[in-house]
C-alpha positions, 0 to 999 in steps of 0.5 A: 403455556409460556411464562411472561418475560420480565420487563426491563427496568427503565431508568429516567434520564435524571437517574442515569446522568446522576450515576456518572462521575463527570457531568456530560460536557459538549464534545468540543469542550472535552476535546479542548480539555484533553488538548485536541483540536476540535476541527481535526479530531471529529471525523468528517470535520476536516477540510478537504485540503487537510485530508490525505490525498493520494499522490499520482504515480506511474506503474512499472508492471512486468513478468519474469519468464524462464528459458522454457517461456513459463513464468518464474516465481520468487525471482528478485527484481531490482529497479533503479533510476538510470542515473543511479548505481544502487537499486531503489526498489527490490521486490519478488515475482509472484506465483504468476511471475508478475511484479509491480512497482509504483514510481514517481510521476515525471519524465525519468528512465528506470532500469529493471533487472533480475537478481538471481543470487540465492535463486534455486533452479534446476537449470543455471540461469543468467540474466539479460541486460537490464530493461530500460523503461521511460516514464513520461507521466502517470502511466503504466509500462508493461515489460518482460524479463526473459532469463536464459539458461 
């Protein structure tokens, strides 16, 4: 035989409200009281133009290849605009030798190259000249960086 479970104590709404230190105010008044704009503070109430819209981009995607035609992990890849001397982006190849970088949309030339300073390898590697990539619009450009012994 099981023992009956005790019934939960139900409070009337009046008792619950009276136990609160502040009477409940409409949400808009509370937001104004704390200095927030009710139009933007409530989720889903912002207009579509106020929401964060992702800007279009182009993608430079590539693979770093070793002298034995195997992908190389951890190689530093530098990307810069063709009209600039200093690299604007610096990233590393992943375990598949791959890398990807978003760049702004619009006609522009980029130079992509490998930086082997600090890269440890059994064979001393050298880089080929930087690869030139031309971006026209929001597109993906695939390239390969081949390193020589």
